[in-house]
C-alpha positions in Angstrom: -21.5 1.7 7.4 -21.5 4.5 10.0 -18.9 4.4 12.7 -20.7 3.4 16.0 -20.2 5.5 19.1 -17.5 4.2 21.4 -16.2 5.8 24.6 -12.6 5.3 23.2 -11.4 4.5 19.8 -8.5 2.4 18.5 -5.2 4.3 17.9 -5.0 3.1 14.3 -8.6 4.3 13.6 -7.8 7.7 15.1 -4.5 8.0 13.1 -6.3 7.1 9.9 -9.1 9.5 10.6 -6.7 12.4 11.3 -4.6 11.6 8.2 -7.8 11.6 6.1 -8.6 15.1 7.2 -5.1 16.5 7.0 -4.8 15.2 3.4 -8.0 17.1 2.5 -8.0 20.1 4.7 -7.6 22.5 1.7 -10.6 20.9 0.0 -13.1 21.2 2.9 -16.1 23.3 2.3 -16.6 26.5 4.2 -19.6 25.1 6.1 -21.4 21.8 6.4 -24.9 20.8 7.5 -24.0 17.7 9.4 -27.5 16.9 10.5 -30.8 18.7 9.9 -30.3 20.3 13.3 -26.5 20.9 13.2 -24.8 23.3 10.8 -21.1 23.8 11.2 -20.4 27.4 10.0 -16.6 27.2 9.9 -15.8 23.6 9.0 -12.0 24.0 8.6 -11.7 25.7 12.0 -13.9 23.1 13.7 -12.0 20.2 12.1 -8.6 21.7 13.2 -9.8 22.1 16.8 -11.2 18.6 16.9 -8.0 17.2 15.5 -6.0 19.0 18.1 -8.3 17.8 20.9 -8.4 14.2 19.6 -4.6 14.0 19.1 -4.1 15.0 22.8 -7.1 13.3 24.5 -8.3 10.4 22.3 -7.9 7.9 25.1 -10.1 9.9 27.5 -13.7 8.5 27.3 -15.1 12.0 27.9 -14.1 13.0 24.3 -15.7 10.1 22.5 -18.4 12.5 21.2 -15.8 14.7 19.5 -14.2 11.7 17.9 -17.6 10.5 16.7 -18.3 14.0 15.2 -15.1 13.7 13.1 -16.2 10.3 11.9 -19.7 11.8 11.0 -18.1 14.8 9.3 -16.0 12.5 7.2 -18.9 10.2 6.3 -20.9 13.2 5.2 -18.1 14.6 3.1 -17.4 11.2 1.5 -21.1 11.0 0.6 -20.7 14.4 -1.1 -17.8 13.0 -3.1 -14.8 14.4 -1.2 
């Protein structure tokens, strides 16, 4: 089930999400078509930047969208078998 949007996310969920990406960083594809209208050209760099932002500001509601993007990226990658 897709992660629903929230203004803030549970610390445990954030920690698990970040750990998932860090464990697979070297396996990430170069790019990813997240949605029909959104292509991420440099996925590794994007994920690194999002992780940095989320680690520092995950409690700030203004960054809920970036956290959700990480969840959506993970969901797409899991659907592709990563």
